[in-house]
CHARMM-style PDB file with segment names, atoms N, HN, CA, C and O in Angstrom:
ATOM      1  N   UNK     1      -5.076   4.788 -12.480  1.00  0.00      PROA
ATOM      2  CA  UNK     1      -5.265   4.564 -11.047  1.00  0.00      PROA
ATOM      3  C   UNK     1      -5.143   3.064 -10.772  1.00  0.00      PROA
ATOM      4  O   UNK     1      -5.783   2.264 -11.455  1.00  0.00      PROA
ATOM      5  N   UNK     2      -4.330   2.665  -9.780  1.00  0.00      PROA
ATOM      6  HN  UNK     2      -3.810   3.314  -9.225  1.00  0.00      PROA
ATOM      7  CA  UNK     2      -4.158   1.247  -9.480  1.00  0.00      PROA
ATOM      8  C   UNK     2      -5.443   0.626  -8.939  1.00  0.00      PROA
ATOM      9  O   UNK     2      -6.233   1.273  -8.251  1.00  0.00      PROA
ATOM     10  N   UNK     3      -5.621  -0.636  -9.271  1.00  0.00      PROA
ATOM     11  HN  UNK     3      -4.979  -1.161  -9.830  1.00  0.00      PROA
ATOM     12  CA  UNK     3      -6.779  -1.377  -8.779  1.00  0.00      PROA
ATOM     13  C   UNK     3      -6.570  -1.730  -7.318  1.00  0.00      PROA
ATOM     14  O   UNK     3      -5.513  -2.240  -6.945  1.00  0.00      PROA
ATOM     15  N   UNK     4      -7.562  -1.465  -6.496  1.00  0.00      PROA
ATOM     16  HN  UNK     4      -8.421  -1.051  -6.799  1.00  0.00      PROA
ATOM     17  CA  UNK     4      -7.457  -1.766  -5.064  1.00  0.00      PROA
ATOM     18  C   UNK     4      -8.166  -3.087  -4.781  1.00  0.00      PROA
ATOM     19  O   UNK     4      -9.354  -3.233  -5.070  1.00  0.00      PROA
ATOM     20  N   UNK     5      -7.449  -4.030  -4.227  1.00  0.00      PROA
ATOM     21  HN  UNK     5      -6.485  -3.911  -3.992  1.00  0.00      PROA
ATOM     22  CA  UNK     5      -8.010  -5.335  -3.891  1.00  0.00      PROA
ATOM     23  C   UNK     5      -8.136  -5.487  -2.386  1.00  0.00      PROA
ATOM     24  O   UNK     5      -7.298  -5.006  -1.622  1.00  0.00      PROA
ATOM     25  N   UNK     6      -9.193  -6.160  -1.978  1.00  0.00      PROA
ATOM     26  HN  UNK     6      -9.873  -6.550  -2.598  1.00  0.00      PROA
ATOM     27  CA  UNK     6      -9.321  -6.482  -0.560  1.00  0.00      PROA
ATOM     28  C   UNK     6      -8.267  -7.537  -0.219  1.00  0.00      PROA
ATOM     29  O   UNK     6      -7.663  -8.124  -1.117  1.00  0.00      PROA
ATOM     30  N   UNK     7      -8.054  -7.771   1.039  1.00  0.00      PROA
ATOM     31  HN  UNK     7      -8.545  -7.294   1.768  1.00  0.00      PROA
ATOM     32  CA  UNK     7      -7.101  -8.799   1.468  1.00  0.00      PROA
ATOM     33  C   UNK     7      -7.492 -10.163   0.897  1.00  0.00      PROA
ATOM     34  O   UNK     7      -6.631 -10.914   0.438  1.00  0.00      PROA
ATOM     35  N   UNK     8      -8.788 -10.486   0.925  1.00  0.00      PROA
ATOM     36  HN  UNK     8      -9.488  -9.876   1.298  1.00  0.00      PROA
ATOM     37  CA  UNK     8      -9.261 -11.768   0.404  1.00  0.00      PROA
ATOM     38  C   UNK     8      -8.988 -11.903  -1.096  1.00  0.00      PROA
ATOM     39  O   UNK     8      -8.508 -12.944  -1.544  1.00  0.00      PROA
ATOM     40  N   UNK     9      -9.287 -10.871  -1.865  1.00  0.00      PROA
ATOM     41  HN  UNK     9      -9.677 -10.025  -1.500  1.00  0.00      PROA
ATOM     42  CA  UNK     9      -9.054 -10.930  -3.309  1.00  0.00      PROA
ATOM     43  C   UNK     9      -7.564 -10.950  -3.640  1.00  0.00      PROA
ATOM     44  O   UNK     9      -7.148 -11.607  -4.595  1.00  0.00      PROA
ATOM     45  N   UNK    10      -6.769 -10.239  -2.862  1.00  0.00      PROA
ATOM     46  HN  UNK    10      -7.107  -9.705  -2.087  1.00  0.00      PROA
ATOM     47  CA  UNK    10      -5.321 -10.274  -3.071  1.00  0.00      PROA
ATOM     48  C   UNK    10      -4.818 -11.697  -2.927  1.00  0.00      PROA
ATOM     49  O   UNK    10      -4.029 -12.171  -3.744  1.00  0.00      PROA
ATOM     50  N   UNK    11      -5.274 -12.374  -1.890  1.00  0.00      PROA
ATOM     51  HN  UNK    11      -5.915 -11.988  -1.226  1.00  0.00      PROA
ATOM     52  CA  UNK    11      -4.859 -13.758  -1.670  1.00  0.00      PROA
ATOM     53  C   UNK    11      -5.326 -14.646  -2.809  1.00  0.00      PROA
ATOM     54  O   UNK    11      -4.541 -15.411  -3.370  1.00  0.00      PROA
ATOM     55  N   UNK    12      -6.618 -14.544  -3.155  1.00  0.00      PROA
ATOM     56  HN  UNK    12      -7.255 -13.923  -2.699  1.00  0.00      PROA
ATOM     57  CA  UNK    12      -7.187 -15.427  -4.184  1.00  0.00      PROA
ATOM     58  C   UNK    12      -6.577 -15.191  -5.562  1.00  0.00      PROA
ATOM     59  O   UNK    12      -6.323 -16.143  -6.300  1.00  0.00      PROA
ATOM     60  N   UNK    13      -6.342 -13.934  -5.912  1.00  0.00      PROA
ATOM     61  HN  UNK    13      -6.549 -13.161  -5.313  1.00  0.00      PROA
ATOM     62  CA  UNK    13      -5.904 -13.608  -7.273  1.00  0.00      PROA
ATOM     63  C   UNK    13      -4.390 -13.550  -7.439  1.00  0.00      PROA
ATOM     64  O   UNK    13      -3.883 -13.759  -8.541  1.00  0.00      PROA
ATOM     65  N   UNK    14      -3.660 -13.267  -6.357  1.00  0.00      PROA
ATOM     66  HN  UNK    14      -4.071 -13.097  -5.462  1.00  0.00      PROA
ATOM     67  CA  UNK    14      -2.225 -13.063  -6.505  1.00  0.00      PROA
ATOM     68  C   UNK    14      -1.384 -14.097  -5.757  1.00  0.00      PROA
ATOM     69  O   UNK    14      -0.384 -14.582  -6.287  1.00  0.00      PROA
ATOM     70  N   UNK    15      -1.778 -14.433  -4.542  1.00  0.00      PROA
ATOM     71  HN  UNK    15      -2.590 -14.039  -4.111  1.00  0.00      PROA
ATOM     72  CA  UNK    15      -0.949 -15.304  -3.713  1.00  0.00      PROA
ATOM     73  C   UNK    15      -1.252 -16.779  -3.967  1.00  0.00      PROA
ATOM     74  O   UNK    15      -0.330 -17.567  -4.175  1.00  0.00      PROA
ATOM     75  N   UNK    16      -2.525 -17.161  -3.954  1.00  0.00      PROA
ATOM     76  HN  UNK    16      -3.274 -16.520  -3.785  1.00  0.00      PROA
ATOM     77  CA  UNK    16      -2.885 -18.571  -4.142  1.00  0.00      PROA
ATOM     78  C   UNK    16      -2.333 -19.166  -5.430  1.00  0.00      PROA
ATOM     79  O   UNK    16      -1.802 -20.276  -5.392  1.00  0.00      PROA
ATOM     80  N   UNK    17      -2.433 -18.480  -6.575  1.00  0.00      PROA
ATOM     81  HN  UNK    17      -2.865 -17.579  -6.606  1.00  0.00      PROA
ATOM     82  CA  UNK    17      -1.871 -19.063  -7.800  1.00  0.00      PROA
ATOM     83  C   UNK    17      -0.362 -19.327  -7.696  1.00  0.00      PROA
ATOM     84  O   UNK    17       0.138 -20.310  -8.243  1.00  0.00      PROA
ATOM     85  N   UNK    18       0.350 -18.453  -6.998  1.00  0.00      PROA
ATOM     86  HN  UNK    18      -0.057 -17.655  -6.554  1.00  0.00      PROA
ATOM     87  CA  UNK    18       1.788 -18.657  -6.832  1.00  0.00      PROA
ATOM     88  C   UNK    18       2.078 -19.843  -5.920  1.00  0.00      PROA
ATOM     89  O   UNK    18       3.016 -20.601  -6.167  1.00  0.00      PROA
ATOM     90  N   UNK    19       1.281 -20.007  -4.870  1.00  0.00      PROA
ATOM     91  HN  UNK    19       0.519 -19.391  -4.669  1.00  0.00      PROA
ATOM     92  CA  UNK    19       1.460 -21.158  -3.979  1.00  0.00      PROA
ATOM     93  C   UNK    19       1.174 -22.462  -4.721  1.00  0.00      PROA
ATOM     94  O   UNK    19       1.901 -23.442  -4.564  1.00  0.00      PROA
ATOM     95  N   UNK    20       0.115 -22.471  -5.530  1.00  0.00      PROA
ATOM     96  HN  UNK    20      -0.476 -21.675  -5.658  1.00  0.00      PROA
ATOM     97  CA  UNK    20      -0.216 -23.674  -6.300  1.00  0.00      PROA
ATOM     98  C   UNK    20       0.892 -23.995  -7.310  1.00  0.00      PROA
ATOM     99  O   UNK    20       1.234 -25.160  -7.511  1.00  0.00      PROA
ATOM    100  N   UNK    21       1.438 -22.978  -7.930  1.00  0.00      PROA
ATOM    101  HN  UNK    21       1.160 -22.031  -7.767  1.00  0.00      PROA
ATOM    102  CA  UNK    21       2.534 -23.180  -8.879  1.00  0.00      PROA
ATOM    103  C   UNK    21       3.762 -23.763  -8.171  1.00  0.00      PROA
ATOM    104  O   UNK    21       4.536 -24.510  -8.770  1.00  0.00      PROA
ATOM    105  N   UNK    22       3.930 -23.417  -6.906  1.00  0.00      PROA
ATOM    106  HN  UNK    22       3.302 -22.810  -6.419  1.00  0.00      PROA
ATOM    107  CA  UNK    22       5.053 -23.925  -6.117  1.00  0.00      PROA
ATOM    108  C   UNK    22       4.784 -25.325  -5.562  1.00  0.00      PROA
ATOM    109  O   UNK    22       5.635 -25.899  -4.883  1.00  0.00      PROA
ATOM    110  N   UNK    23       3.589 -25.877  -5.853  1.00  0.00      PROA
ATOM    111  HN  UNK    23       2.897 -25.411  -6.405  1.00  0.00      PROA
ATOM    112  CA  UNK    23       3.303 -27.246  -5.449  1.00  0.00      PROA
ATOM    113  C   UNK    23       2.380 -27.412  -4.251  1.00  0.00      PROA
ATOM    114  O   UNK    23       2.131 -28.536  -3.815  1.00  0.00      PROA
ATOM    115  N   UNK    24       1.879 -26.328  -3.724  1.00  0.00      PROA
ATOM    116  HN  UNK    24       2.081 -25.415  -4.078  1.00  0.00      PROA
ATOM    117  CA  UNK    24       0.953 -26.428  -2.602  1.00  0.00      PROA
ATOM    118  C   UNK    24      -0.418 -26.844  -3.122  1.00  0.00      PROA
ATOM    119  O   UNK    24      -0.873 -26.341  -4.150  1.00  0.00      PROA
ATOM    120  N   UNK    25      -1.083 -27.766  -2.411  1.00  0.00      PROA
ATOM    121  HN  UNK    25      -0.714 -28.174  -1.576  1.00  0.00      PROA
ATOM    122  CA  UNK    25      -2.449 -28.160  -2.752  1.00  0.00      PROA
ATOM    123  C   UNK    25      -3.365 -27.473  -1.741  1.00  0.00      PROA
ATOM    124  O   UNK    25      -3.575 -27.976  -0.638  1.00  0.00      PROA
ATOM    125  N   UNK    26      -3.901 -26.329  -2.126  1.00  0.00      PROA
ATOM    126  HN  UNK    26      -3.730 -25.920  -3.022  1.00  0.00      PROA
ATOM    127  CA  UNK    26      -4.630 -25.468  -1.195  1.00  0.00      PROA
ATOM    128  C   UNK    26      -5.983 -26.023  -0.773  1.00  0.00      PROA
ATOM    129  O   UNK    26      -6.572 -25.539   0.194  1.00  0.00      PROA
ATOM    130  N   UNK    27      -6.478 -27.018  -1.472  1.00  0.00      PROA
ATOM    131  HN  UNK    27      -6.000 -27.411  -2.258  1.00  0.00      PROA
ATOM    132  CA  UNK    27      -7.779 -27.590  -1.115  1.00  0.00      PROA
ATOM    133  C   UNK    27      -7.665 -28.655  -0.021  1.00  0.00      PROA
ATOM    134  O   UNK    27      -8.682 -29.168   0.448  1.00  0.00      PROA
ATOM    135  N   UNK    28      -6.450 -28.989   0.385  1.00  0.00      PROA
ATOM    136  HN  UNK    28      -5.624 -28.573   0.004  1.00  0.00      PROA
ATOM    137  CA  UNK    28      -6.235 -29.954   1.465  1.00  0.00      PROA
ATOM    138  C   UNK    28      -6.286 -29.199   2.791  1.00  0.00      PROA
ATOM    139  O   UNK    28      -5.257 -28.771   3.314  1.00  0.00      PROA
ATOM    140  N   UNK    29      -7.478 -29.043   3.321  1.00  0.00      PROA
ATOM    141  HN  UNK    29      -8.315 -29.391   2.896  1.00  0.00      PROA
ATOM    142  CA  UNK    29      -7.670 -28.222   4.520  1.00  0.00      PROA
ATOM    143  C   UNK    29      -7.143 -28.881   5.786  1.00  0.00      PROA
ATOM    144  O   UNK    29      -7.149 -28.258   6.847  1.00  0.00      PROA
ATOM    145  N   UNK    30      -6.687 -30.128   5.698  1.00  0.00      PROA
ATOM    146  HN  UNK    30      -6.682 -30.634   4.836  1.00  0.00      PROA
ATOM    147  CA  UNK    30      -6.043 -30.736   6.856  1.00  0.00      PROA
ATOM    148  C   UNK    30      -4.611 -30.216   7.004  1.00  0.00      PROA
ATOM    149  O   UNK    30      -4.025 -30.305   8.083  1.00  0.00      PROA
ATOM    150  N   UNK    31      -4.048 -29.672   5.916  1.00  0.00      PROA
ATOM    151  HN  UNK    31      -4.524 -29.600   5.039  1.00  0.00      PROA
ATOM    152  CA  UNK    31      -2.672 -29.174   5.947  1.00  0.00      PROA
ATOM    153  C   UNK    31      -2.563 -27.671   5.679  1.00  0.00      PROA
ATOM    154  O   UNK    31      -1.627 -27.019   6.141  1.00  0.00      PROA
ATOM    155  N   UNK    32      -3.529 -27.129   4.930  1.00  0.00      PROA
ATOM    156  HN  UNK    32      -4.290 -27.659   4.555  1.00  0.00      PROA
ATOM    157  CA  UNK    32      -3.491 -25.710   4.571  1.00  0.00      PROA
ATOM    158  C   UNK    32      -4.757 -25.049   5.085  1.00  0.00      PROA
ATOM    159  O   UNK    32      -5.862 -25.417   4.687  1.00  0.00      PROA
ATOM    160  N   UNK    33      -4.600 -24.084   5.962  1.00  0.00      PROA
ATOM    161  HN  UNK    33      -3.702 -23.785   6.285  1.00  0.00      PROA
ATOM    162  CA  UNK    33      -5.736 -23.356   6.516  1.00  0.00      PROA
ATOM    163  C   UNK    33      -5.875 -22.014   5.817  1.00  0.00      PROA
ATOM    164  O   UNK    33      -4.884 -21.317   5.597  1.00  0.00      PROA
ATOM    165  N   UNK    34      -7.087 -21.656   5.473  1.00  0.00      PROA
ATOM    166  HN  UNK    34      -7.892 -22.222   5.652  1.00  0.00      PROA
ATOM    167  CA  UNK    34      -7.338 -20.385   4.795  1.00  0.00      PROA
ATOM    168  C   UNK    34      -7.445 -19.249   5.822  1.00  0.00      PROA
ATOM    169  O   UNK    34      -6.832 -18.196   5.649  1.00  0.00      PROA
ATOM    170  N   UNK    35      -8.195 -19.457   6.850  1.00  0.00      PROA
ATOM    171  HN  UNK    35      -8.694 -20.312   6.990  1.00  0.00      PROA
ATOM    172  CA  UNK    35      -8.360 -18.450   7.899  1.00  0.00      PROA
ATOM    173  C   UNK    35      -8.085 -19.097   9.243  1.00  0.00      PROA
ATOM    174  O   UNK    35      -8.683 -20.121   9.575  1.00  0.00      PROA
ATOM    175  N   UNK    36      -7.197 -18.516  10.006  1.00  0.00      PROA
ATOM    176  HN  UNK    36      -6.711 -17.685   9.736  1.00  0.00      PROA
ATOM    177  CA  UNK    36      -6.871 -19.025  11.333  1.00  0.00      PROA
ATOM    178  C   UNK    36      -7.179 -17.923  12.335  1.00  0.00      PROA
ATOM    179  O   UNK    36      -6.535 -16.873  12.316  1.00  0.00      PROA
ATOM    180  N   UNK    37      -8.162 -18.149  13.216  1.00  0.00      PROA
ATOM    181  HN  UNK    37      -8.684 -19.002  13.232  1.00  0.00      PROA
ATOM    182  CA  UNK    37      -8.500 -17.099  14.196  1.00  0.00      PROA
ATOM    183  C   UNK    37      -7.383 -16.913  15.218  1.00  0.00      PROA
ATOM    184  O   UNK    37      -6.749 -17.877  15.646  1.00  0.00      PROA
ATOM    185  N   UNK    38      -7.156 -15.674  15.598  1.00  0.00      PROA
ATOM    186  HN  UNK    38      -7.671 -14.890  15.251  1.00  0.00      PROA
ATOM    187  CA  UNK    38      -6.157 -15.348  16.613  1.00  0.00      PROA
ATOM    188  C   UNK    38      -6.787 -14.403  17.627  1.00  0.00      PROA
ATOM    189  O   UNK    38      -7.737 -13.685  17.314  1.00  0.00      PROA
ATOM    190  N   UNK    39      -6.259 -14.409  18.824  1.00  0.00      PROA
ATOM    191  HN  UNK    39      -5.488 -14.992  19.079  1.00  0.00      PROA
ATOM    192  CA  UNK    39      -6.717 -13.485  19.863  1.00  0.00      PROA
ATOM    193  C   UNK    39      -5.766 -12.292  19.905  1.00  0.00      PROA
ATOM    194  O   UNK    39      -4.552 -12.437  19.767  1.00  0.00      PROA
ATOM    195  N   UNK    40      -6.351 -11.109  20.098  1.00  0.00      PROA
ATOM    196  HN  UNK    40      -7.338 -10.991  20.210  1.00  0.00      PROA
ATOM    197  CA  UNK    40      -5.548  -9.914  20.264  1.00  0.00      PROA
ATOM    198  C   UNK    40      -5.091  -9.367  18.998  1.00  0.00      PROA
ATOM    199  OT1 UNK    40      -4.396  -8.350  18.980  1.00  0.00      PROA
TER     200      UNK     40
END
């Protein structure tokens, strides 16, 4: 049975490591936002 990840865990475990490998510095919150609120 496949492991089910929440959206947050998917980002932390699968997406963030790939972004960091591509050169993104995810801890620079002036340039990279983790959560951006939207209306609607």
